[in-house]
C-alpha positions in Angstrom: 25.9 -27.3 -4.1 22.6 -28.9 -3.8 22.1 -29.6 -0.1 23.9 -27.9 2.8 27.0 -28.2 0.7 26.2 -31.1 -1.7 23.8 -33.4 -3.4 23.0 -36.4 -1.3 23.5 -39.6 -3.3 20.2 -41.5 -4.0 19.6 -44.4 -1.8 17.3 -46.1 -4.4 18.6 -48.9 -6.4 17.4 -47.5 -9.7 18.8 -44.3 -11.1 16.1 -41.9 -12.3 15.9 -41.5 -16.0 16.7 -37.8 -15.8 19.9 -38.5 -13.8 20.9 -41.2 -16.3 20.5 -38.7 -19.1 22.6 -36.1 -17.3 25.3 -38.6 -16.7 25.4 -39.5 -20.4 25.5 -35.9 -21.3 28.4 -35.2 -19.0 30.3 -38.3 -20.3 30.0 -36.9 -23.8 31.1 -33.4 -22.7 34.1 -34.8 -20.8 35.4 -36.3 -24.1 34.4 -33.5 -26.5 34.4 -30.2 -24.5 35.0 -30.4 -20.7 35.0 -26.6 -20.6 31.4 -26.6 -21.6 30.7 -29.4 -19.1 32.3 -27.4 -16.3 29.9 -24.5 -17.0 26.9 -26.8 -16.5 28.6 -28.4 -13.5 29.1 -25.0 -11.9 25.5 -24.1 -12.5 24.4 -27.3 -10.7 26.9 -26.5 -7.9 25.4 -23.0 -7.3 21.7 -24.0 -7.6 19.7 -24.0 -4.4 17.4 -27.1 -4.1 14.6 -25.1 -2.5 13.9 -27.8 0.2 10.8 -26.6 2.0 12.0 -28.5 5.1 14.7 -25.8 5.6 12.0 -23.1 6.0 11.2 -24.3 9.5 10.6 -21.2 11.6 11.6 -21.3 15.3 11.9 -17.5 15.8 10.1 -15.4 18.5 7.7 -13.0 16.9 9.0 -9.8 18.4 12.1 -9.4 16.3 13.1 -6.0 14.8 13.6 -6.3 11.0 15.9 -4.3 8.8 18.1 -4.7 5.8 21.8 -4.1 5.0 22.9 -3.5 1.4 25.5 -5.8 -0.1 26.5 -4.8 -3.7 23.3 -2.9 -3.9 21.1 -5.8 -2.9 19.2 -6.1 0.4 20.3 -8.6 3.0 17.5 -9.4 5.5 18.4 -8.9 9.2 16.4 -9.5 12.4 17.5 -8.6 15.9 16.3 -9.3 19.5 17.5 -8.2 22.9 20.3 -5.7 23.8 24.0 -5.8 24.6 26.9 -7.2 22.7 25.8 -8.8 19.4 25.8 -12.6 18.8 25.2 -13.5 15.2 23.3 -16.4 13.8 24.5 -17.8 10.4 22.4 -20.4 8.6 23.7 -23.0 6.1 23.2 -23.7 2.4 19.5 -23.4 1.3 18.6 -22.4 4.9 17.5 -19.2 6.5 17.6 -17.4 9.9 14.4 -19.0 11.2 16.1 -22.4 11.5 18.3 -21.1 14.3 15.4 -19.4 16.1 15.6 -21.7 19.2 18.8 -19.9 20.1 17.2 -16.4 20.2 15.3 -16.5 23.5 18.1 -18.0 25.6 20.7 -15.7 24.1 18.5 -12.6 24.8 17.9 -13.8 28.3 21.7 -14.2 28.8 22.1 -10.4 28.1 23.2 -10.3 24.5 21.7 -8.9 21.4 20.9 -11.5 18.8 21.5 -10.6 15.1 20.2 -13.1 12.5 20.7 -12.7 8.8 19.7 -14.4 5.6 22.5 -14.9 3.0 21.9 -13.5 -0.5 19.4 -15.6 -2.3 18.2 -17.2 0.9 15.2 -16.5 3.2 14.0 -13.0 2.9 17.1 -11.5 1.3 17.2 -10.4 -2.3 19.0 -12.7 -4.9 22.7 -12.4 -5.1 24.9 -11.8 -8.1 24.0 -15.2 -9.7 20.2 -14.5 -9.7 17.2 -16.1 -8.1 17.5 -19.6 -6.9 21.3 -19.6 -6.9 24.1 -18.7 -4.4 27.8 -18.9 -3.6 29.9 -19.1 -0.5 31.7 -15.9 -1.0 28.4 -14.0 -0.7 27.7 -15.7 2.7 31.0 -14.4 4.1 30.6 -11.0 2.5 27.0 -10.7 4.0 28.2 -11.5 7.5 31.0 -8.9 7.3 28.6 -6.3 5.9 26.0 -6.9 8.6 28.6 -6.8 11.3 29.8 -3.5 10.0 26.4 -2.1 10.7 25.4 -4.0 13.9 28.7 -4.2 15.6 31.6 -6.5 16.2 30.4 -10.0 17.1 30.8 -11.3 20.6 30.2 -14.6 19.0 28.8 -16.3 15.9 26.6 -19.4 16.0 26.7 -21.0 12.6 25.2 -24.2 11.1 26.6 -26.5 8.4 27.9 -24.6 5.3 27.5 -21.4 7.3 30.4 -22.6 9.5 32.9 -22.7 6.7 31.8 -19.3 5.3 31.9 -17.8 8.8 35.5 -19.0 9.1 36.2 -17.4 5.7 34.8 -14.1 7.1 37.1 -14.4 10.1 40.0 -15.1 7.7 39.1 -11.9 5.9 39.3 -9.8 9.1 36.0 -10.2 10.9 36.8 -9.7 14.6 34.9 -12.3 16.7 35.6 -13.4 20.2 34.0 -16.9 20.1 32.6 -19.3 17.5 30.0 -22.0 17.9 29.9 -24.3 14.9 26.9 -26.8 14.7 27.3 -29.7 12.2 30.1 -27.9 10.4 30.9 -28.8 6.8 34.6 -28.0 6.3 36.0 -29.7 3.2 34.6 -28.3 -0.1 36.3 -31.0 -2.1 34.3 -33.6 -0.4 31.2 -32.1 -1.9 32.7 -31.6 -5.3 33.3 -35.3 -5.3 29.7 -35.9 -4.1 28.4 -34.0 -7.0 30.7 -35.8 -9.3 29.4 -39.2 -8.0 25.8 -38.1 -8.5 26.1 -36.7 -12.0 29.2 -38.5 -13.4 31.5 -35.5 -14.0 34.8 -36.6 -15.5 38.3 -35.6 -14.3 38.8 -32.8 -16.8 35.3 -31.4 -16.1 36.0 -31.4 -12.4 39.3 -29.6 -12.9 37.7 -26.9 -15.1 34.8 -26.6 -12.6 37.1 -26.0 -9.7 38.8 -23.2 -11.7 35.4 -21.7 -12.3 34.4 -21.9 -8.7 37.7 -20.1 -7.7 37.2 -17.4 -10.3 33.6 -16.8 -9.1 34.7 -16.7 -5.5 37.8 -14.6 -6.3 39.9 -16.9 -4.1 41.2 -20.5 -3.8 38.7 -23.1 -2.9 40.9 -24.0 0.1 40.0 -20.7 1.7 36.6 -22.2 2.4 38.2 -25.0 4.4 38.6 -23.8 8.0 41.3 -26.4 8.6 43.6 -24.4 6.4 43.5 -21.5 8.9 46.9 -21.6 10.6 46.3 -18.6 12.9 43.5 -16.4 14.1 41.1 -19.1 15.3 39.2 -17.8 18.4 37.9 -20.1 21.1 35.5 -22.4 19.3 32.8 -24.9 20.3 32.0 -27.6 17.8 28.8 -29.6 18.1 28.2 -32.5 15.7 26.1 -35.6 15.7 27.4 -39.0 14.8 24.3 -39.8 12.8 24.4 -36.7 10.6 23.6 -37.9 7.1 24.2 -34.6 5.4 27.6 -33.5 6.8 29.7 -36.5 8.1 30.7 -36.4 11.8 34.3 -36.8 10.7 34.2 -33.2 9.3 33.5 -31.7 12.8 36.0 -34.1 14.3 38.7 -33.1 11.8 38.1 -29.4 12.4 38.4 -29.9 16.2 41.7 -31.7 15.7 43.0 -28.9 13.4 42.1 -26.0 15.7 43.9 -26.0 19.0 41.4 -23.7 20.6 38.4 -25.8 19.7 36.3 -28.1 21.9 34.1 -30.9 20.4 30.8 -31.9 21.8 29.4 -35.1 20.3 25.7 -35.9 20.1 24.0 -39.1 18.9 20.7 -39.4 17.1 20.0 -35.7 16.4 21.0 -35.7 12.8 21.7 -32.5 10.8 18.5 -30.5 11.5 17.1 -31.6 14.8 20.4 -30.7 16.4 19.3 -27.1 16.1 16.3 -27.7 18.2 17.8 -29.8 21.0 17.5 -28.1 24.4 20.9 -29.3 25.6 22.7 -28.2 22.4 21.0 -24.8 22.6 22.0 -24.4 26.3 25.6 -25.3 25.8 25.9 -23.1 22.7 24.4 -20.1 24.6 26.5 -20.7 27.7 29.7 -20.7 25.5 28.6 -17.6 23.5 27.7 -15.6 26.5 30.6 -16.6 28.7 32.3 -13.6 30.2 35.8 -15.0 30.6 37.0 -14.3 27.1 
């Protein structure tokens, strides 16, 4: 995955020479050895783009920092306030600072805010794939591990890819009373196809790649699609912008249709990142997370 779930297709008319060369290489591998092509494709899928724009820091400066170990590696955690915990879960190539606008209002509402960085992201140590790479299973595992130390979540506020991995953690037994999903990406196959379009993977390469993803995650790819959760969905607030260019609005709309306990709030013009800094979005998310009638 090379953005918050996928590589965005270039909007330029000309394809850069390096991308043309990659496409030619994948075309050859598709014919000769799709298994080798799938290894390379998986590496591209797991590589973080390192977008500096995702390092925006909106946090208050009085957080209490700590770490939780996951498979012997440190996961960075920061907390504010007191009371029942509400967790903040960032997306692919993001970090906890992006969700910092939620911290002050949540603490003022009488809850304890617990923000974490997934392995390989932010201030956390690299995960099992090494520096500059990541995978969705580690997102879910990190959230479960941090909750085991800091307490059962009253709510989780998640962004983008962090929504799907939060749902996976719930599927795996994380007890949570409410979910707030902002710009949720829910269909991993959409982003497999996006990567395929960008780099020209063939059908056999894609098939082998999906097998490798599932082996790496230790579970079917469908487990990362919240729409496949038949039971166990807590009350959920979904907030998505019609102009989101990274995760299509239809993804949030589809999840709201699939989850009977979900409510969809639609914004227009906030995109994928500014939605995290909008005062009305923050207010409505905090009100839902802190609501007492659960």
